[in-house]
C-alpha positions in Angstrom: 82.7 129.2 127.9 79.3 128.0 129.0 77.9 127.0 132.4 75.5 124.1 132.1 73.1 122.5 134.6 74.2 119.1 135.9 72.3 116.0 134.9 71.3 115.5 138.6 68.8 118.2 139.3 69.0 117.8 143.0 72.8 118.1 143.2 73.2 120.7 140.4 75.3 123.6 141.7 74.7 126.1 138.9 72.6 128.3 141.3 75.8 129.0 143.3 78.0 129.4 140.2 75.7 131.7 138.3 77.7 134.9 138.9 81.0 133.6 137.5 82.7 135.5 134.7 84.4 134.2 131.6 88.0 134.4 133.1 86.8 132.4 136.1 85.0 129.8 134.0 88.0 129.2 131.8 90.1 128.2 134.9 87.5 125.7 136.3 87.0 122.0 135.9 84.1 120.0 137.3 85.1 116.3 137.1 81.9 115.1 138.6 79.7 117.5 136.6 78.4 114.8 134.2 77.5 112.3 136.8 74.4 111.7 138.9 74.9 111.2 142.6 73.9 107.5 142.3 76.7 107.0 139.7 79.2 108.8 142.0 78.2 106.4 144.8 78.7 103.4 142.6 82.2 104.6 141.6 83.1 105.3 145.2 82.0 101.7 146.0 84.0 100.3 143.0 87.1 102.2 144.2 86.4 101.3 147.9 86.7 104.9 149.0 86.5 105.3 152.8 83.6 107.7 152.5 81.5 105.6 150.1 78.7 105.0 152.6 78.7 108.4 154.2 75.1 109.9 154.3 74.3 112.9 152.2 74.6 116.2 154.1 71.4 118.1 154.6 70.9 121.9 154.8 74.0 123.8 155.9 76.5 120.9 156.1 79.1 122.8 158.1 76.7 123.0 161.1 76.9 119.3 161.8 74.5 118.5 164.6 74.0 122.2 165.6 70.5 123.4 165.1 70.2 126.4 162.7 68.4 128.6 165.3 71.2 127.9 167.8 73.8 128.8 165.2 72.0 132.1 164.5 71.6 132.8 168.2 75.3 132.2 168.9 76.5 134.6 166.1 73.7 137.2 165.9 72.0 137.1 169.2 68.4 138.3 169.5 66.6 141.6 168.7 62.9 141.2 169.7 60.2 143.1 167.8 56.6 143.0 166.8 54.8 140.4 164.6 52.3 142.4 162.7 49.1 141.4 160.8 49.4 142.7 157.3 45.7 143.3 156.9 45.1 145.3 160.1 48.4 146.5 161.3 47.7 144.9 164.7 50.5 143.4 166.8 49.7 139.6 167.0 52.9 138.4 168.6 56.6 139.0 169.2 59.7 137.7 167.3 63.2 137.2 168.6 65.0 138.7 165.6 64.2 139.2 161.9 66.9 136.7 160.9 65.0 133.8 162.4 62.3 134.1 159.8 61.9 133.7 156.0 59.2 134.9 153.7 56.7 132.1 153.1 57.4 130.5 156.5 54.5 128.9 158.2 56.2 126.1 160.3 57.1 127.2 163.8 55.2 130.5 163.8 52.8 129.5 166.5 55.3 130.0 169.3 55.8 133.7 168.3 52.1 134.5 168.3 49.7 135.5 171.0 47.7 132.3 172.0 44.4 133.9 170.9 45.8 134.5 167.4 47.0 131.0 166.7 43.4 129.9 166.2 43.0 132.4 163.4 45.8 130.7 161.4 47.7 129.4 159.7 49.9 132.4 159.6 52.6 133.0 157.0 55.5 135.4 157.0 54.8 137.7 154.0 57.6 140.3 154.5 60.1 141.8 157.0 60.2 145.5 157.8 63.8 146.3 159.0 62.9 150.0 159.7 60.3 149.0 162.2 62.0 145.7 163.2 58.7 144.0 162.4 57.8 140.6 160.9 54.7 141.0 158.7 52.4 138.0 158.6 49.1 137.1 157.1 46.5 134.3 157.6 45.3 134.8 154.0 48.5 134.3 152.2 47.1 131.9 149.7 43.8 133.8 149.3 44.4 137.5 149.0 45.0 139.0 145.6 47.3 141.5 147.3 50.0 138.8 147.5 49.5 137.5 143.9 52.0 139.9 142.3 54.3 139.8 145.3 54.8 136.1 144.6 55.2 136.4 140.8 56.7 139.8 140.0 59.9 141.4 141.2 62.7 143.8 140.4 66.0 142.2 139.6 69.3 144.2 140.0 73.0 143.7 139.5 72.6 141.2 136.7 75.7 139.4 135.7 75.7 137.8 132.2 78.0 134.8 132.0 78.7 135.4 128.4 79.9 139.0 129.2 77.1 140.7 127.3 73.3 140.8 127.1 71.9 137.7 125.3 70.8 138.3 121.8 67.2 137.4 122.5 66.9 140.5 124.7 68.1 142.7 121.9 66.1 144.0 118.9 68.1 145.0 115.9 67.3 148.2 114.0 64.4 148.0 111.6 63.2 150.6 109.1 59.8 149.1 109.3 59.4 149.7 113.0 58.3 153.3 113.8 59.0 152.8 117.5 62.7 152.5 116.7 62.8 156.2 115.6 64.1 158.7 118.2 63.1 162.3 118.2 65.7 163.1 115.5 64.5 160.4 113.2 67.6 158.4 113.8 67.2 154.6 113.9 68.3 153.0 117.1 70.8 150.2 116.4 69.6 148.1 119.3 66.7 148.2 121.8 65.9 145.8 124.7 62.8 143.6 124.3 61.1 141.2 126.7 62.3 137.6 126.5 61.5 134.2 127.9 63.9 132.4 130.3 63.7 129.7 132.9 64.7 130.6 136.5 65.6 129.3 139.9 64.9 131.5 142.9 66.7 129.1 145.3 69.0 126.1 145.2 67.2 122.9 144.3 65.5 121.1 141.4 62.6 123.5 141.0 62.8 125.6 137.9 60.0 127.8 136.4 59.4 129.9 133.3 59.6 133.6 133.4 59.7 136.8 131.3 62.5 139.3 131.8 62.1 142.9 130.7 65.3 144.9 130.9 65.2 148.7 131.6 65.1 150.5 128.3 67.5 153.2 129.5 69.8 150.9 131.3 72.9 148.8 130.4 71.3 145.4 130.7 71.9 144.9 134.4 68.5 145.8 135.8 64.9 144.9 134.9 61.6 143.3 135.9 60.8 139.6 136.1 57.4 138.0 135.9 57.1 134.3 136.9 54.7 131.9 135.3 53.8 130.4 138.7 53.5 131.8 142.2 56.6 131.4 144.3 56.3 130.3 148.0 58.0 133.5 149.1 60.2 136.1 147.3 62.5 138.3 149.3 65.1 141.0 148.6 68.6 139.7 148.4 67.6 136.3 146.9 69.4 135.3 143.7 67.4 135.0 140.5 69.3 132.6 138.2 68.5 132.6 134.5 68.6 129.7 132.1 68.0 129.2 128.4 64.3 128.2 128.0 64.1 124.5 127.3 67.8 124.0 127.6 70.4 123.6 130.4 72.6 126.6 129.9 72.9 129.0 132.8 73.2 132.5 131.2 73.4 134.7 134.3 71.9 135.9 137.5 70.7 138.9 139.4 69.5 139.9 142.8 65.9 140.6 143.9 65.8 144.3 144.7 65.1 145.9 148.1 61.9 147.6 146.7 60.1 144.3 146.6 58.9 144.8 150.2 57.8 148.4 149.7 54.2 147.5 149.6 54.4 145.7 152.9 55.9 148.6 155.0 54.1 149.0 158.2 52.6 152.4 159.1 54.4 153.6 162.3 51.0 154.6 163.7 49.8 151.1 163.5 52.8 149.2 164.9 52.1 148.0 168.4 48.3 148.7 168.4 46.2 145.9 169.9 42.8 147.0 168.5 
């Protein structure tokens, strides 16, 4: 069984379904999967359904009119900590809790910064340091080369392949003409992982970019490294990386961005809280 992207790129749900297994897929039906939202609206009007004119939900639909920050505050409360400049380690403000911020965030950061620091902006969230309860920011997010790889390269873990096995394009069959296939005993390895091209989504939505996946040579096909063709607005541990056939619409699997992605942004304990 295959999982395909829907014709409507905005309403496509494959990002959320990408960890399904073959037994699960075999028991699923998606009766609206081949329709665009405009076609569904037209059918609803033809059948005079009572919800035919209901507006599309935005964001987290179950919140209704409750603001997202209010929802987080009600369930998670607050846990204030420092907002720290990545370049200097200086404290430039205070946050209410790590969960109120996302990597790549710019909007709304001004209210968490010292007034004198806002003029040095715009400031972007570049990482979160749970050990220090610090939000790490930079006012050179789109300029510094230090952020280039952090926005294109990441570790992917816990990969689930929808087909139940590693795709063929990531496997290299044994070859007597390839000296690199010989192990120390002169035995030819039957299969070896090789880098391969995919398309990927890092978050739900129509945006899809090309990437290269390199699986760990000594692994079982569930961990590796991803390099994106374009800079992402903000990669963070725990985000899903959903993989698709290049140039096609088949979703082949997904993994999770590893915790080590933020290691380069850890804040030295001696610098946290300094003002100069």
